[in-house]
C-alpha positions as CSV (number, residue, x, y, z in Angstrom):
1,M,-6.6,82.3,-36.2
2,P,-5.8,81.0,-32.7
3,S,-2.7,82.3,-31.1
4,G,0.3,80.1,-30.4
5,D,-0.7,79.7,-26.7
6,D,-4.2,78.8,-27.7
7,Q,-2.9,76.1,-30.0
8,K,-0.7,74.7,-27.3
9,V,-3.6,74.7,-24.9
10,E,-5.8,72.9,-27.5
11,I,-3.1,70.3,-28.1
12,L,-2.6,69.8,-24.4
13,R,-6.5,69.3,-24.1
14,M,-6.4,66.8,-26.9
15,I,-3.5,64.9,-25.2
16,W,-5.4,65.1,-21.9
17,E,-8.6,63.7,-23.5
18,E,-6.6,60.9,-25.1
19,M,-4.9,60.1,-21.8
20,K,-8.3,59.9,-20.1
21,A,-9.6,57.6,-22.8
22,V,-6.5,55.4,-22.5
23,K,-6.9,55.4,-18.7
24,A,-10.6,54.4,-19.0
25,A,-9.7,51.6,-21.4
26,L,-6.9,50.3,-19.1
27,E,-9.2,50.5,-16.1
28,S,-11.9,48.6,-18.0
29,Q,-9.3,45.9,-19.1
30,L,-7.9,45.7,-15.6
31,T,-11.4,45.2,-14.2
32,A,-12.2,42.5,-16.7
33,T,-8.9,40.8,-16.0
34,R,-9.5,40.9,-12.3
35,E,-12.9,39.5,-12.7
36,E,-11.6,36.7,-15.0
37,L,-8.8,35.9,-12.7
38,G,-11.1,35.9,-9.7
39,A,-13.4,33.5,-11.4
40,R,-10.5,31.3,-12.4
41,I,-9.1,31.3,-8.8
42,E,-12.5,30.4,-7.5
43,Q,-12.7,27.4,-10.0
44,T,-9.2,26.4,-9.0
45,N,-10.1,26.6,-5.3
46,A,-13.2,24.5,-5.9
47,R,-11.1,21.9,-7.7
48,I,-8.6,21.9,-4.9
49,E,-11.4,21.4,-2.3
50,Q,-12.8,18.5,-4.4
51,T,-9.4,17.0,-4.7
52,N,-8.9,17.3,-0.9
53,K,-12.3,15.6,-0.4
54,N,-11.3,12.8,-2.8
55,L,-7.9,12.4,-1.0
56,E,-9.6,12.3,2.4
57,S,-12.1,9.7,1.1
58,L,-9.2,7.7,-0.4
59,A,-7.3,7.9,2.9
60,Q,-10.3,6.6,4.8
61,Q,-10.8,3.7,2.3
62,T,-7.1,2.9,2.6
63,D,-7.2,2.9,6.4
64,A,-10.3,0.6,6.3
65,N,-8.6,-1.7,3.8
66,F,-5.4,-1.7,5.9
67,K,-7.4,-2.7,9.0
68,V,-9.1,-5.5,7.1
69,L,-5.8,-6.8,5.8
70,T,-4.2,-6.5,9.3
71,G,-7.1,-8.6,10.7
72,R,-6.7,-11.2,7.9
73,I,-3.0,-11.4,8.5
74,T,-3.5,-11.8,12.2
75,E,-6.1,-14.5,11.6
76,S,-3.7,-16.2,9.1
77,E,-0.9,-16.1,11.6
78,M,-3.0,-17.6,14.3
79,R,-4.1,-20.4,12.0
80,L,-0.5,-21.0,10.9
81,A,0.7,-21.0,14.6
82,T,-2.1,-23.5,15.5
83,A,-1.2,-25.7,12.5
84,T,2.5,-25.5,13.4
85,T,1.8,-26.5,17.0
86,E,-0.4,-29.4,15.8
87,L,2.3,-30.5,13.3
88,A,5.0,-30.4,16.0
89,A,2.8,-32.6,18.2
90,D,2.2,-35.0,15.3
91,V,5.9,-35.2,14.6
92,H,6.5,-35.9,18.3
93,V,3.9,-38.7,18.2
94,L,5.4,-40.1,15.0
95,S,8.9,-40.0,16.4
96,D,7.7,-42.0,19.5
97,L,6.0,-44.5,17.2
98,I,9.2,-44.9,15.1
99,R,11.3,-45.3,18.2
100,G,8.9,-48.0,19.5
101,W,8.8,-49.7,16.1
102,R,12.6,-49.8,15.9
103,Q,12.9,-51.2,19.4
104,E,10.2,-53.8,18.6
105,H,12.0,-54.9,15.5
106,R,15.4,-55.0,17.2
107,E,13.9,-57.4,19.7
108,D,12.4,-59.4,16.8
109,R,15.7,-59.4,14.9
110,A,17.6,-60.5,18.0
111,G,15.1,-63.3,18.5
112,L,15.4,-64.4,14.9
113,E,19.2,-64.2,15.0
114,S,19.2,-66.4,18.1
115,R,16.7,-68.9,16.4
116,V,18.8,-69.0,13.2
117,A,22.0,-69.6,15.2
118,R,20.4,-72.4,17.2
119,I,19.0,-74.0,14.1
120,E,22.4,-73.7,12.3
121,A,24.0,-75.2,15.3
122,E,21.5,-78.1,15.4
123,L,22.0,-78.7,11.7
124,G,25.7,-78.4,12.0
125,L,25.9,-75.6,9.5
126,H,27.5,-73.2,11.7
127,P,29.6,-74.1,14.6
128,G,28.2,-72.4,17.6
């Protein structure tokens, strides 16, 4: 029969063997976890890179669209300014025509009033 010290040594050896087995299992699990996390990090980095490329492309498209819209707005403003200038010139011409028409009709009315007054005086309808 083994002595008390031999039993203690045997128990300690068994504990030691179990600890080595637990250590090996933990190391294996840690290695697998590291590899899994490394792969997932690489996938995440690849997705981030793709997202960055997509954002860069979108920014370039937005810039191009903005430039096109800016050009269209500028062209539209130029057409509007030209039309406004032409309209102002037309309004000026029409105002001159209306003033001339009013003056012409004032003279016609004055002539007619004088003729009516003379006719009334000749007919004795209105003392003049």
